[in-house]
C-alpha positions in Angstrom: 98.3 127.3 134.8 96.1 125.5 137.4 94.8 122.2 136.2 92.2 119.6 137.2 92.0 115.9 136.2 90.3 115.5 132.9 87.9 112.9 134.4 86.5 115.6 136.7 85.3 117.8 133.8 84.8 115.2 131.0 83.0 112.0 130.5 85.5 109.5 129.0 84.0 106.6 127.1 86.7 104.0 126.4 86.1 101.8 123.3 85.5 98.1 123.3 85.8 95.7 120.3 82.5 94.3 119.1 82.3 90.5 118.2 84.3 90.0 115.1 81.5 88.1 113.4 79.3 91.2 113.6 81.7 93.2 111.3 80.6 93.9 107.7 81.5 96.3 104.8 78.0 96.7 103.4 76.7 99.4 105.8 74.6 97.1 108.1 74.4 98.4 111.7 76.6 101.2 113.2 79.9 102.4 111.6 82.9 101.2 113.6 86.0 103.2 114.5 88.7 100.7 115.4 91.6 103.1 115.6 93.5 105.9 113.9 93.4 104.0 110.6 89.7 104.9 110.5 90.3 108.7 111.1 89.9 111.3 108.4 91.1 114.9 108.4 88.3 115.9 110.7 85.7 113.1 110.8 86.1 109.3 110.7 86.2 107.5 107.3 83.7 104.6 107.3 85.2 101.3 106.3 83.5 98.7 108.5 80.2 98.5 110.3 79.0 96.3 113.2 75.5 94.9 113.9 76.5 94.4 117.6 77.8 97.8 118.7 79.4 98.1 122.1 80.4 101.7 123.1 78.6 104.4 121.2 79.5 108.1 120.5 77.1 110.9 120.2 77.3 113.6 117.5 79.8 116.2 118.6 81.9 114.0 120.8 85.7 114.3 120.5 87.3 111.0 119.6 90.9 110.3 120.7 93.2 107.5 119.7 94.4 105.6 122.8 96.3 102.8 121.1 99.3 102.7 118.8 99.1 106.3 117.3 98.1 107.8 120.6 96.7 111.3 120.6 95.2 111.6 117.1 91.8 113.4 117.1 88.6 113.3 115.1 85.1 114.6 115.6 82.0 112.4 115.7 79.7 113.7 113.0 77.3 110.8 113.6 76.9 107.9 116.0 79.8 105.5 115.8 80.8 102.3 117.6 84.1 102.9 119.4 86.6 100.0 119.0 89.3 99.4 121.6 91.8 101.7 119.9 89.8 104.9 120.6 87.9 106.7 123.3 85.1 109.3 123.2 85.3 112.5 125.2 82.2 114.5 126.2 81.7 117.5 128.4 80.5 116.7 131.9 77.8 119.1 133.1 79.0 121.8 130.6 82.4 122.1 132.3 84.5 122.1 129.2 84.3 123.5 125.7 85.3 120.6 123.3 86.8 122.9 120.8 89.2 124.1 123.5 89.8 120.5 124.5 90.7 119.6 120.9 93.4 122.3 120.8 94.7 121.4 124.2 94.9 117.6 123.7 96.4 118.2 120.2 99.2 120.2 121.8 99.8 117.5 124.4 100.3 114.5 122.2 103.8 113.8 123.4 102.7 113.8 127.0 99.9 111.4 126.2 102.3 109.0 124.4 104.4 108.9 127.5 101.4 107.4 129.4 101.2 104.5 127.0 102.1 101.0 128.2 102.5 97.7 126.4 105.1 95.7 124.4 103.4 95.3 121.0 101.3 98.5 120.9 101.4 101.3 123.4 98.0 102.0 124.9 96.5 104.4 127.4 94.3 103.1 130.2 91.1 104.9 131.2 92.5 105.7 134.6 95.5 107.5 133.0 93.3 109.5 130.7 91.0 110.5 133.6 94.0 111.7 135.6 95.5 113.7 132.7 95.8 117.4 133.7 93.4 119.8 132.0 93.4 123.6 132.4 91.1 124.7 135.2 89.4 127.6 133.3 85.8 128.7 133.2 83.7 127.8 130.2 83.6 131.4 129.0 87.4 131.7 129.1 87.8 128.3 127.3 85.4 129.5 124.5 87.4 132.8 124.2 90.7 130.9 123.7 89.2 128.3 121.4 87.7 131.0 119.2 91.1 132.7 118.7 92.8 129.3 118.0 89.9 128.3 115.7 90.3 131.5 113.6 94.1 131.0 113.3 93.6 127.3 112.3 90.8 128.3 109.9 93.1 130.6 108.0 95.8 127.9 107.8 93.2 125.4 106.5 92.2 127.9 103.8 95.8 128.1 102.6 96.0 124.3 102.5 92.7 124.2 100.5 94.3 126.7 98.1 97.3 124.3 97.7 94.9 121.4 97.0 93.1 123.5 94.4 96.4 124.3 92.7 97.3 120.6 92.6 93.8 119.8 91.3 94.2 122.4 88.5 97.5 120.9 87.4 96.0 117.4 87.5 93.0 118.5 85.4 95.3 120.3 83.0 97.5 117.2 82.5 94.4 115.1 81.8 93.1 117.6 79.3 96.4 117.8 77.4 97.5 114.2 77.5 94.7 112.0 78.8 95.1 109.4 81.5 98.5 107.7 80.8 97.2 104.4 82.1 94.4 104.1 79.5 96.0 106.4 76.9 92.7 107.7 75.3 94.6 110.0 72.9 96.5 107.1 71.4 100.0 108.4 71.9 102.9 106.1 71.0 103.9 104.2 74.1 107.1 102.6 75.4 108.3 100.7 78.5 109.9 102.9 81.1 113.4 101.4 80.4 113.2 102.8 76.9 112.1 106.3 78.2 114.9 106.7 80.6 117.6 105.2 82.8 115.9 103.1 85.6 118.0 102.5 88.7 117.5 101.1 92.2 119.1 102.9 95.1 121.6 101.5 97.6 122.6 102.4 101.1 126.3 102.7 101.9 127.7 101.0 105.0 126.7 102.9 108.2 129.8 101.4 109.9 132.0 103.6 107.8 132.0 107.2 109.1 133.3 108.6 105.9 130.1 107.7 104.1 127.6 110.0 105.8 128.1 113.8 106.0 126.5 117.0 104.8 127.1 117.2 101.1 124.7 115.1 99.0 121.0 114.4 100.0 120.2 110.8 100.7 116.6 110.2 99.9 114.5 107.5 101.7 110.7 106.8 101.3 110.0 109.1 104.3 111.4 112.0 102.3 109.0 111.5 99.4 105.9 113.6 98.9 106.9 116.1 101.7 108.3 119.6 101.7 110.7 118.9 104.4 114.5 118.9 104.0 116.1 115.5 103.5 117.1 114.2 106.9 120.3 112.4 105.9 123.2 113.4 103.7 126.2 111.6 102.3 129.8 112.6 101.6 131.1 112.4 98.1 132.7 109.1 99.0 129.3 107.9 100.4 127.6 108.9 97.1 130.2 106.9 95.2 129.2 103.9 97.3 125.5 104.5 96.7 123.5 105.6 93.6 122.9 109.1 92.5 120.5 110.7 90.0 120.4 114.2 88.5 118.0 116.9 89.5 114.7 116.3 87.8 114.7 112.5 88.0 111.5 110.8 89.2 111.6 108.8 92.4 109.1 105.9 92.9 109.0 103.9 96.1 108.8 100.2 95.1 109.3 98.5 98.5 107.1 99.1 101.6 105.1 102.3 101.0 104.5 101.4 97.4 103.8 104.2 94.9 105.1 107.3 96.8 106.4 109.6 94.1 108.6 112.7 94.0 111.1 114.6 91.9 114.8 114.8 92.7 115.2 118.4 93.8 119.0 118.2 93.5 121.7 115.7 92.6 120.6 113.0 95.1 121.5 109.6 96.4 118.7 107.2 97.3 118.1 104.0 99.1 117.2 100.5 97.9 113.4 101.0 98.5 113.3 103.5 95.7 113.6 103.2 91.9 114.5 106.3 90.0 114.0 107.2 86.3 116.3 109.7 84.7 114.2 110.6 81.6 115.8 110.6 78.2 115.3 112.9 75.2 111.7 111.6 74.6 110.4 112.8 78.0 110.4 116.1 79.8 110.9 115.9 83.6 107.6 117.6 84.5 105.6 115.3 82.1 107.4 112.2 83.4 106.7 113.1 87.1 103.0 113.8 86.5 102.5 110.8 84.3 103.9 108.6 87.1 101.4 110.1 89.5 98.7 108.4 87.5 100.7 105.3 86.6 101.4 104.7 90.4 98.1 102.7 90.4 99.9 100.1 88.2 102.9 100.1 90.5 100.6 99.4 93.5 98.6 96.8 91.6 101.6 94.8 90.3 103.5 94.8 93.6 103.9 91.4 95.3 101.8 91.5 98.5 104.3 90.1 101.0 104.9 91.4 104.6 106.8 94.2 102.9 105.2 94.8 99.5 107.7 94.9 96.6 107.8 95.6 92.9 111.1 94.4 91.4 113.0 96.7 89.1 112.7 94.1 86.3 108.9 94.5 86.5 108.9 98.2 87.2 110.8 99.0 84.1 108.4 97.1 81.9 105.5 99.4 82.7 104.3 101.2 79.6 104.0 105.0 79.4 102.7 107.2 76.6 105.2 109.4 74.7 103.3 112.5 73.6 104.8 115.1 71.3 107.7 117.0 72.8 106.1 120.4 71.9 103.0 119.5 74.0 105.3 118.4 76.9 107.1 121.8 76.6 103.8 123.6 76.9 102.9 121.6 80.1 106.3 122.6 81.6 105.6 126.2 80.9 102.3 125.9 82.8 104.1 124.2 85.7 106.7 126.9 85.9 104.0 129.7 86.0 102.2 127.9 88.8 105.3 127.0 90.8 105.8 130.5 92.1 102.2 130.7 93.3 102.5 127.3 95.0 105.7 128.2 96.7 104.1 131.3 98.1 101.1 129.4 99.3 103.3 126.8 101.0 105.3 129.6 102.6 102.1 131.2 104.0 100.9 127.8 105.2 104.2 127.1 107.1 104.1 130.6 108.6 100.5 130.1 109.7 101.4 126.7 111.3 104.2 128.4 113.2 101.8 131.1 114.3 99.1 128.6 115.4 101.7 126.7 117.4 102.9 129.9 119.1 99.4 130.9 120.0 98.6 127.5 121.3 101.7 127.4 123.5 100.9 130.9 124.9 97.2 130.0 125.4 98.1 127.0 127.6 100.7 129.0 129.6 98.0 131.4 130.4 99.4 134.2 128.3 96.7 134.6 125.7 
């Protein structure tokens, strides 16, 4: 596909940091986008404002991260001040359709990252962004392609929304049945975690011993928690003996680094030292334990020592109090979970298939085959 430099068809507005003394969190002035940390799913999330804005977006501009997490995109739904970690993209003389540009730039993140320079944080210069190749297509053709990709992406987003609603339903059901386990409004008997199950901290076997890592037993790290992806690393049986394992159904809680990430052990699994695991005893059903910890995570986060790498020691983690509702009620909740699991799996499968379809359509579009 024939291309032209992005700077020929788009106005690129590189961000510039306002004076630090102009920052505030009370809404005075113009909302500031410093970088990808201020991005939401589609539009920026307002955290700070500045009374001395430098570079300003217009409503409808495309905002691209040009520092650290290069290539992330958001839409300007209002006027924002652009910090030095972002740039605004606007059509020049109606030469590009920004919806088309969104899909194209989103598909070229890896190439954008390669343009980054710097030792501490990678960053793209304005000259590099202006030279970045952009499809040389008429506006009508860009709109046609963007409409196809928007429809495919819209269907995918609906599936994601359905998944969110399913999760919200289970959260609401849990609260109705048990109440918030942090405040325990129903007055259930409560015990520390160490009396509700076996609490253990993971370990990592020596990477210098080839016999430790293999293909047999999943080795869970914080990056594997709260995802639907397959565990990236596995241990041999010998490796598992030199690590720590928990049974299927145990609850994982990250207590070092990304504090509070929670998941369930999907199989017999080993896990590293950043994670504490709870293998629930006869008082607690696995499903209730997992969902209770999703609420109790706020305590985990609050009690963590705020060092360079936040940490909550096992000795403090196992003191956390959790309600112990009647087993019959926990069984009822498990039945609800099991009924919804099939629906959720189907929705996830559809969402994954739609993501693959969107990626295929995108690649075809930018090869000139759509």
